Backbone as a ProteinNet text record, in pm:
[ID]
protein_1_A
[PRIMARY]
MGTGRTLRKESHVRPCKTPAGKARRSKAQRARLVKFGMKAEDVQHMGDEEVRVLVQRPSVVKKLVAKKAS
[TERTIARY]
1348.9	1368.2	1498.2	1496.7	1608.9	1734.3	1853.1	1981.3	2017.1	1925.2	1957.8	2003.2	2041.9	2076.7	1988.7	1873.8	1761.7	1769.7	1804.4	1781.9	1934.7	2033.6	2183.3	2168.4	2083	2065.7	1988.8	2025.6	1920.7	1854.6	1939.1	1873	1794	1798	1680	1581.1	1563.6	1457.2	1342	1367.4	1267.9	1230.2	1089.6	1059	1069.4	1107.4	1100.8	983.9	985	839.4	807	705.3	657.7	591	581.4	501.9	352.4	287.1	162.6	124.8	215.1	213	201.1	291.1	272.4	162.5	123.9	0.1	-139	-139.1	-229.9	-213.1	-105.7	-103.5	-138.2	-81.2	-135	-292.6	-319.9	-492.3	-580.8	-515.5	-565.4	-552.5	-432.3	-406.5	-506.1	-523.7	-616.8	-759.9	-797	-933.2	-952.7	-857.8	-826	-859.9	-798.1	-812.4	-959.1	-996.3	-1155.6	-1231.1	-1197.1	-1277.8	-1269.5	-1158.1	-1127.7	-1209.7	-1253.5	-1354.5	-1299.2	-1181.6	-1140.9	-1222.6	-1221.9	-1290	-1187.4	-1279.9	-1207.2	-1135.1	-1181.6	-1123.4	-984.6	-980.3	-857.3	-756.9	-801.9	-707.3	-655	-715.1	-680.9	-552.5	-586.7	-464.2	-346	-349.4	-206.9	-125.2	-0.7	96.2	109.6	166.5	185.1	248.1	330.4	424.7	337.5	270.9	165.8	57.9	23.8	-77.3	-15.8	81.9	155.4	159.9	195.4	227	102	1.4	-140.4	-183.3	-195.2	-239.4	-179.7	-45.3	8	-43.9	-119.4	-164.9	-298.1	-414.9	-530.3	-591.6	-558.5	-580.3	-577	-439.8	-421.9	-518.4	-551.9	-649.9	-790.9	-832.3	-964.6	-937.5	-838.2	-854.3	-842	-802.2	-789.5	-937.7	-1000.8	-1128.9	-1249.6	-1217	-1300.7	-1287.9	-1143.7	-1086.6	-1166.3	-1162.6	-1227.4	-1373.7	-1445	-1585.8	-1623.4	-1551.7	-1597	-1588.9
-2902.8	-2806	-2827.6	-2788.8	-2811.3	-2730.1	-2761.3	-2684.3	-2664.4	-2649.2	-2648.1	-2521.9	-2483.5	-2379.2	-2263	-2292.7	-2180.3	-2098.8	-2178.1	-2111.3	-2038	-2057.2	-2008.5	-1887.1	-1850.1	-1740.4	-1634	-1564.4	-1477.3	-1381.3	-1309.3	-1184.2	-1236.9	-1354.7	-1416.6	-1481.3	-1513.7	-1580.6	-1472.9	-1376.4	-1265.6	-1190.9	-1175.9	-1104.5	-926.6	-884.4	-733.6	-654.8	-549	-472.6	-396	-404	-334.9	-204.4	-88.7	6.3	-19.9	-120.5	-161.9	-214.9	-281.5	-378.1	-251	-144.6	-36.1	59.4	69.3	130	64.8	-89.8	-155	-152.3	-158.4	-180.7	-18	72.1	206.4	226.9	179.2	200.9	102.8	-17.1	-86.4	-39.3	43.9	99	201.8	283.7	430.2	372.8	244.8	198.3	153.3	105.1	59.2	151.6	279.8	391.8	451.2	469	503.6	408	294.9	178.3	192.3	254.3	284.9	394.4	484.8	597.6	732.7	750.3	863.6	904.5	1045.4	1077	1044.4	1002.2	1001.4	1090.9	1232.1	1354.5	1366.2	1334.3	1368.8	1247.3	1131.9	1037.5	1062.8	1112.8	1124.6	1229.5	1331.9	1436.7	1400.9	1276.9	1234.3	1158.8	1184.1	1126.3	974.4	904.6	745.1	710.9	767.4	748.5	766.8	866.3	905.9	794	750.2	652.5	525.5	485.3	368.3	368.4	469.3	478.9	477.6	525.8	540.8	389.7	318	183.8	93.9	111.8	18.7	42.5	154.5	188	229.6	118.8	155.1	221.4	182.9	263.3	411.9	465.4	605.8	677.8	588.3	644.5	677.4	569.5	578.9	694.4	709.9	830.5	964.9	970	1092	1126.3	1010.3	1024.6	1067.4	1008.9	1051	1203.6	1233.8	1371.7	1473.6	1467	1547	1534.5	1439.7	1439.2	1506.5	1500.8	1592	1754.2
87.4	7.1	-92.9	-215.8	-277.6	-271.9	-323.3	-329.6	-478.4	-562.8	-710.3	-765.1	-899.3	-965.6	-924.4	-953.8	-925.9	-809.7	-690	-581.4	-555	-639.1	-601.2	-690.1	-791.9	-863.8	-835.1	-707	-632.4	-737.4	-795.3	-898	-980.5	-1030.4	-1111.5	-1052.6	-924.2	-880	-856.1	-813.9	-793.5	-912.7	-934.1	-1047.3	-1034.9	-1134.7	-1125.8	-1098.2	-1020.1	-1014.8	-1135.2	-1174.8	-1283.2	-1259.2	-1353	-1275.4	-1301.9	-1374.4	-1360.5	-1226.9	-1184.9	-1034.9	-942.3	-956.1	-850.5	-860.1	-972.9	-971.3	-907.9	-920	-889.4	-745	-685.7	-538	-465.7	-536.2	-507.3	-477.7	-631.9	-598.5	-496.8	-476.6	-373.7	-220.6	-212.2	-96.4	-49.9	-147.3	-158.8	-128.8	-183.7	-170.7	-36.8	38.2	183.2	264.3	237.5	328.2	303	197.1	183.1	255.8	265	347.6	504.9	536.6	697.7	733.6	621.7	671.9	600	533.5	494.8	367.6	338.4	223	101.5	-4.7	-116.4	-195.9	-156.9	-220.5	-154.1	-20.9	58.3	36.8	20.9	-27.5	-186.7	-252.7	-401	-405.2	-312.6	-321.8	-216.1	-159.1	-91.2	-158.6	-125.8	-199.6	-169.1	-252.5	-250.4	-112.1	-74.5	34.4	158.4	173.4	287.4	278.2	157.7	167.4	241.7	183.6	217.9	391.5	436.6	593.7	659.7	609.3	674.2	673.8	538	573.4	654.1	687	776.4	908.3	956.2	1073	1085.2	1078.7	1070.4	1189.2	1312.5	1427.9	1414.4	1357.1	1333.1	1237.2	1141.5	1032.9	1109.4	1181.6	1242.5	1359.6	1410.8	1505.7	1441	1302.5	1234.8	1170.1	1144.1	1083.9	1210.8	1325.8	1438.4	1483.2	1469.8	1507	1404.9	1267.1	1177.2	1184.3	1226.8	1249.4	1339.1	1487.1	1599.7	1582.1
[MASK]
++++++++++++++++++++++++++++++++++++++++++++++++++++++++++++++++++++++

């Protein structure tokens, strides 16, 4: 691993997050929730933060889907 100038300029090493990238990630996360079994209409009405939390816990999503189904 090098120790050159590019590794010392920390703020210039990481790329900036763009709104298009954020929208792409959000869309992918919503699609993931639909694949877990949630209804697309329910996922569409959720906020981005709630979607992010549920994607991190697939077992919780599966329990919610099973609870609504019964």
